[in-house]
N, C-alpha and C positions, 0 to 999 in steps of 0.2 A: 847236313845233319839230318834236314827234313826228310828227304829221300830214304835216308838210312832207316828213320823211324817207320816210315810207310811199310818198307819192307820187312822189318822186324814185326810189325803188327800182322802183317799177313802171313807171316811164318808162323807166329805163334797161334794164330787162328786155325791154321791147318794142321799143325802138328799137335796141338793140345799139350805143349809143354809148358808150365808157369815160368816165366821170368820176369824180372824187374827192370824196366829200362833206365838207363843212365841219365843222370840230371845234365842240364848243358852247360852248368858253369860250376867251378870249385866251390863257390859259395853255397850252393845247393846240394852239394854231394851228401846224401844221407849217411849218418854213421850207424854201423851195424853192431858195434861193440856194445859191451854192458857198462861202459863208463857212464859216468853222469853226462848229460849233455842237454844243456839249457839255452841252446841257441837257434835262431830262427834261420830258415834257408833262404827267405825271401820277404819281402812286404811288397804287395802289388795292388795296382788298382784295376782289377779285370773289367771293369764296367767305366772305363775312362771315355769321356766324350769323343765322338768321332772327330770333331772339329779340333780336338787337342792332339790326336794320335798323328804319327808320322814325324814330318820335319820338325813341326812346332815343338813337340814333345823331345824330340833329340837335342835341340837348341837348348832347352831346359834342364838337359842333364839326364832324361828317362832313357833307360835300356829296355825297349818294349813298354811294357808296363809295371816294370820295377821302379820303384822310387829312387830319384837320383843318389849317387854315392853310396847305394846300400853295400854293406858289409857285415858279415855275421858278427864280428867282434866289435863294430861301432854301434853304440846305444841310442845316441841322440840325434835327431833329423829336424830339419825345417823344410816342409813342403809348401811351394808356391802354387797356389790354386788359380786357374785361370780366371780372369776378371768376369767372364760371361757365365761362369759356372756357379749357380747360387745354393748349391746344397753340398752337404758334408760328404766328401768322397768315402765310398765303402772300401776303405782298405782291408785286404785279407791277407793271409800268410802262409807259409809252409814252414816246417820244421826241420833241422837237421837230422833229428833222430824220430823214428816213428812213434816212439812211446812217450815223448815230451807232451805236457799238458800246456795249453795256452789260455791264459785269462784276459779278455780284451775290455779295456774301459774306453767307451765311445766319447767322442767330441760332443759338445753341447751347441756349438755355434761357429760359426767363421769369423766371427769378432768379439770384442770385449776381452776379458782377462785371459791370461796364457792358458790357466788351467780349463777354462770353457773351450779352449781351442786346441787342446792337446788329446791325440789318440795313444793310448798305451797298450803294449802287449807284453804282459808278465809271463814268463817261459819258465815252467817248472820241471825239473828232471823227474823221471818217473819214481826214483826213490826219493823225491823231495829234498835232496842234499844240495842241489845248486839251483838258485833262481836268477835270472837277468830280466832286466825291465828295459824294453825298447821304447821311447818316447818319439811321437811325431807331432811337432807342432805346426798347426796349419796357418799359412798366411795367404791373404788374398793378394792377387796380381795387382801391382800399382799402376795407375795411369802415368805415364812420363810428366804429365802437368803437374800432378800432385808431388811427384818426387823432386821437381825442380822448384816449384814455387809454394811448397807446403799443401797441407790438404786442406780442403773446404767442404768435407763431406762429414755427415753425422750417422750414428747408428741408433737403434732403440730395440728393446726386448718387448716393448709394448705395443709399439707401432710397426708397421710395414712400410720400410724406407726404400725407395728405388735405389739401385747400385751405381748409378752415374754421379757426375760432378757439374753438370751443365745448368742451364737457366730454366729447365722445363721438368724438373725431377719432381717426385710426388711422394707424400706420406699419407698413409691410409690408416684407418683403424681410430681416429679421434673421436670420442664421443660427446654428443650435445652437452652443454654445461660446464666443459672443462675451460679452465682457466690458463692463461699464458704461464703462469707460475707452475701449475699443474702440468702442464705440456712439457715444460724445461726440464722437469725433475725426470721425466721418462726419456729425455734425449741424451745420449753420449756422444760428446765431442770426440773428432779423432785427434784432436790436439787441443790442450787445455787453454792455449793462448788464443783460441778462434773466438769470434766475436759473433754473437747471435742476436737477430732482433725478427720480430714478427710484424708484418705489414698488412693492415686491414684492407680486405678486398673492395670494400664500399668506399672508403674513405681516401686510400693510398697513404694514410698516416700511420706512424708506429703505434702499436698496442702496449699498454701498461702491463705489468705481471697480474694485474687485478682483473683485467678485461677478459670476456668470455669470446671464445675462438669460434669462427663461422666457418663454413665451406668455402673455398676460394681464397682465404687468408693465406698469406706467403711467409715462410720461414726464410731469412736471408742468412747466409753462413759465409763469414769472412774470414779467409785464410790467416794464420799466425802473423805472416809477414805482410799482411794487408794488401797483397796482390792480386788475390783471385775470389771471386764469389760465387756461391751455388745458390740457386733458387728452388726451394722445394714448396709446392702448391699443396694446402692441406685439404683432405676430404674429412669432413665432419658428419657423422650420421648418429642416429638415434641409438644403434645396437653396437658400433664400432667394428672391429673384426669379427668373423664368424665363430661361433663357439662350437660348430658341428664337427664332429669326429666319426660318424657314421658313415661307413661304404654302402653301396648299393650295388645290385649286379641283377641283369635279366638272364644270367647263364648259371649261376651259382646260387647256393642257399646261404645266407648269411644271418648268423644269430648272435644278438649282444646281450650280456647280462652285467650291468655295471660298467665296469673298466676292462671287461674281457669279452672276447667274440670268437666265433669259430666261422670258417668258410669251407664250406663242403659241397658235394656233388661234381666231383671230378674223379677219375681212375687213377690208380697208382701208376708211377712212372710218367705222370703230367708235368711238364716244365713249370718252374716257378714264373716264368715270362709270360706263360700261357694264362696262367691264373691271373696274374698282374694285369694283363690287357683285358680281362673279363669283369673288372671291377670298376666302379665310378669313384674317385677320389673328390670329396666335398671340396667346393671352391676354396682356396687359399689353403686347405690343410696340406700337410707334408706327411709322406709315407716313407717309412725306413723298413727295410727288410733285414731282420735279425734271426738269430739261431737261438736254440733253448738256452745258451749261455750267455746271450745278449750281445754276442759279437756280430759283426756286420756279414750279411750273407749275400754275396754278389750273384748276378744273373748267370754268370759262368764262373767256373773255378778250375784250378789245376787238379788233375787227376794224378795216379800213381806214376805216369811217364811225362809229368810237366807238359801235358797237352790239355787246353782249354777246352771244357765241356760244358753244356747248359745244365745249370743245377736243377735238381728235382724238388717238387713240392711234396714234402714228407711232413708228418706230425711234428717234426723237430725245427720247422719254419714258421716264422709269425711275420705279419704285417703290422708294424707300429704305426698308428696315425695319430697326429697331433693336430688339433684344431688350428684354424688360422690366429686365434689370439693367445694360443698356448695354453688355455685353461682346462682343457679336456684331452685326454689320451685314451685310445683304445687299443688293446693288444689283441690282433686277431690271429687264431691259431689255424693253419692250413691241414685239413683232415682228409685225406684220399677216402674215397668210398670203400668200405671195407665190411667184413662179417665177423663176428665174435670168432669163427671158426678158421679164419686165415690165419696161416703160418708161413711167412716170407720175410725175408729182407731185401733193402734196396742199398744202394751206395753211390756216391758221386765220387769215389775214391778208387775203389777197386773195380774190376770186372765181374760182374755176376751174370751168369747164364742160367736163368730160372727153368728152362727147359730141362737141364741135366743136372741141376741142383750144385753147381759150381761156382767157387770164389776164386778168381785168379788175380796174378800179380801182386803177393803178399810180400814186402820185403823182408829179407833174413833179418832176424832178430826182433820181429815184431811180438810184442806182448800181448796176452789176453785182453788188458784194458785198452791197448793200442788198437788193436783189431775192433773191438766192441764200439770204440768211438768214431770208426768210420763207416759203420753199417746202422740202418735204421730198421726196426722191425715193425710188422703190420701193427696197428694200433691195438694196444693192450697185450700183445704177444710178448713173451719173455725168451732171453736168449741164453745159452750157455755153452762153453767150450767142453767137449768130451774127447779123453784121450784114447789111444787104441784099446785101452783095457775098459772102456767105457765107464770110466771114472772121471767125474766133474774135475777139469783143471780151471781153479778159481784165479791164478795168477801165473806168472812167469812168462816164458817164452813158448810161442806157438810152435808145435812140431808138424812136420809134414804129415803125419797119419792122423792128426786130430780132426775132429768134425765140429761144425757150429749147428747147435741143435736148437731150433726154434719151436715153440709150443704156443699154440693159438691162445687167445683170451679165454676162451670156455674150455680149453684142456681137451677138446674132442681131436685136435690134427697136431700132429708132430712132424718136422720137415727137417732133414739133417743135410747140411751142406758140406760138401768136401773141398778141400784146398788143392788147388793145382799144384802139382808137384813137378820138380822139386822146388822148394823154397829158397832160392839162391839169387845172387848178384849175377847179371850178365857179364860174362866175360869181355875184355876190350874188343875181340873179334870172334863173330860167329861164322858158322859154317854150313851154308844150305844153299839150294837154288829154288826159284820159282818160275812159273811159266803161265802164260795166257793161253798157250797152244796145246800142251801137254797135260796129262792128269798126273800130278806128283803125289805119291804117298810119302809122307814125311816120317811116317813110324816104320815101314818096311823098307824106306829108302828106294822106292822105285819109280821110274820114270815110264808111263804108259802112253801108248797111242802114237808111237813113232812109225811113220810108213816105211816099208820096204823101200830100199835104195835111197834113204834120205842121206844127204851130203852131211858130213861131220860140221862143216863150217855154217851150212844152213841150220843144223841140230842146234848148234851152240847158240846161233844168232837168236833163238826162241827162247832162251833160259837166261834168268837174271839171278846172278851169284849175289851172295851176301857182300856187303860192304868190303871191297879190296880183295875179295877172295878170287882166286884163279881157277880154271877148268881145264880138263883134259880129258879125252876118250881114251880108255886104256882097254886091251884086249882080254880075252880068257886067261892068259898068262901073266896079266898084270903089268904088261909093258905097253907104253904110249902107242896108239894105232898109228900105223904108217898108210893105211888106206884111205881114200877119199870118201868112203860111205860107211854108214853104220852096219855092221853084221852082226848075226846073232851070237851072243855071248860077251858083247861089248859092254862095258859099264862107264858110268862117269865118275872122275876123282876130283873132289873139289877140296881146295886148300885155303886156309883161311890166311888172312893178309898178313900175320906174323909168322906163318909156315908152322906154327905149332900144332894145329889140328887139322884132320883130314875127314872127309865123308865121302863113301863110296856108294853110288846109286846105280841099282841094275837098270838096264835099258830093254823095255819089253816091246817088241816089234809087233805091231798089231796085226791080228789076222779076223777076217769077218767084221761083224758090227761089234763095236765097243763103245763104252761111255763117250768116249772123245767124239765118236761120230754121232751119236745121239745129240750130244752137247751142241753140234754144228747146226741141228735144226733149230736151235733155241736162239732168238734173237733179242736185244735189249737196246732201247733208243728212245729219245736221243741221248747222246754221250758226247760231249757235256750237256747238262740239262739245266734249265733255270727252275725247275721243280718236279715236273711229271715224268715219270718213266714207264714205259709200255714194255712188257715181257711177253713176247709170243713164241710159240711153239711148245708150250707146255703139255705134258700129258696128265689126264685127271689124276690127282692123288699125289702128284709131286709136290713136294715142299718147296716154298720160296720164302728164304730169310733174307732179311736186309740189316746190316750192321753198320754203325759209324766207325770213324777210325780208331775209337777207344774199344771196341768189341761189343758194346751195348747193342743188344738185339732191338731194332725199332720197328720191325714188321716181321710176323711170323705167320703164315697162312698155308693151307692145303688147296692146291688148285682145284677149282670145280670146273674149269673151262681151259682152253687152249691160251687164253688171254688173261693177263693180269695188270691192272695199273697201280703204280705206287706212287705217292705224293711224298715229295721231299720238301714241299713248301715251307713247312714248319721248322726244317733243318737248316744249320748254317752252312756257309759254302765249305766245300772240303771233298774228300773222296770217301765213297761209300761202297761196301762190298755185298753183291747180291750173289747168294748161294742157291743154287737149285739142286735138289738131291730125290732120289726115288729110294724110300726106305732108309736104310743106312748108306747108301752109296752115293756120294757126290757126283753129280753130272756136269755141273757148270758152275765155275766161280768167276765172276767178272766185276771189275773196278767201274763205277760210275763216278764222275766228277760232276759235283754242282756247283755251278757258276754264282 
């Protein structure tokens, strides 16, 4: 399936025809009917810790990063969190219908009452006629010793308690003057039958509830069955846990007013993870990334074709920072550098080509509200959908001839985005061919750059048909060629895997110098690469574009010299498309693999 998706992307990039990729499981299939649909297609943990991925996750029932036993019609789940992971997982979702709305209620902690440990996803059909609530109860992975002999651990919302159950655990945040009784009031037992006592560091004797705690005193926790003991060493200070919730940065500008703040000084299309790496979190504080609806915002997310891409830092993204003692919280809004005259939109879901103002891969049946929920305008700009008659479409289903019109904050700039047509679902089998050796025009269905006397077998070996498709060379009369070589008038007929569709490509035998020969002078290396790619043989004025596997343009420059260097250091491993063109004429399209 992965190779099919890669070929599909390359085909869509070249042909310029919008299609929406199929989901990978029946649970995730998007409904395109107008029937009320309030079901999720998935609940996933895109930022799952590396140590938990792979075999360990499979043993726990995960399918990739989809929570165990997920099914669209199942509403309640219990999710076991790895013992070594101390943060609430940023669970995200996809919907079965493009126009469904989802309200997320985040969990407050990994311990304590069930309500505090539960994430809910309330899915509402577009017409509000149907609502489903999915709940995910978070449960910490238990140590086998605790399971067998009962627990000897404690929790606290006031203090910072280490995660283990051994004899050298710690409790931090106790302030000077705290009595044993006050300390006990802020401790939560894992089992009500546990026995607690505090031992003085100075004398080694048990303290009474009226005694005042000192640094080095020890809390002993005896399990309910009296078989296991945990030992917590107390840290007592004048201020306790830190109350600081202010981010700092040597790269970005951070302003805070009361409980809200902003992070600025980065261009649009900057990744969230890039901004995150550029800020310093106060000691002991926690940072959670959320969106404008207070839902978790992961560092990577599913796009239109169930491909994970890095999420963008837009004005709809916030860093929620809570101080170590939980007393202070600041919500920082991420604001890319902009100007009141800016008129553009970005998206983590659709493919947007800013160069030609085109939004691609919009599922059939997408409504105006569904479309607008997946795009983010420049700060202060407003958006509206205009139909073919230049009338505002306030609601209803998007038509292929509609446009998204963005007006800048100051009203001086307007930009119209068109939707790649047609807006429809990909058929079960596609019919096309690709090539690294020949220049293929998918609009005119022509294959260019074939050398005179090329053998049919060699010719076909340099073509990549769509998944399951077959190829044959036919002559000018439409009959399968019986010759050994390609001759003038020959064509290539491609038949889909289900034999229901065919596509016929003309074959142009080259004469003189053509773009294919020009392309042969252009080289790109190394391939695979670990980050840097050198492009040589360019002519001044050639355009070099680099796209990721979702079609997002990462690099777009006009060559000023014969050599250009492109860095993929900030990009994840995967396949990247390097396109060189002269004016509107593509010269070379090459796949580069980043390891």
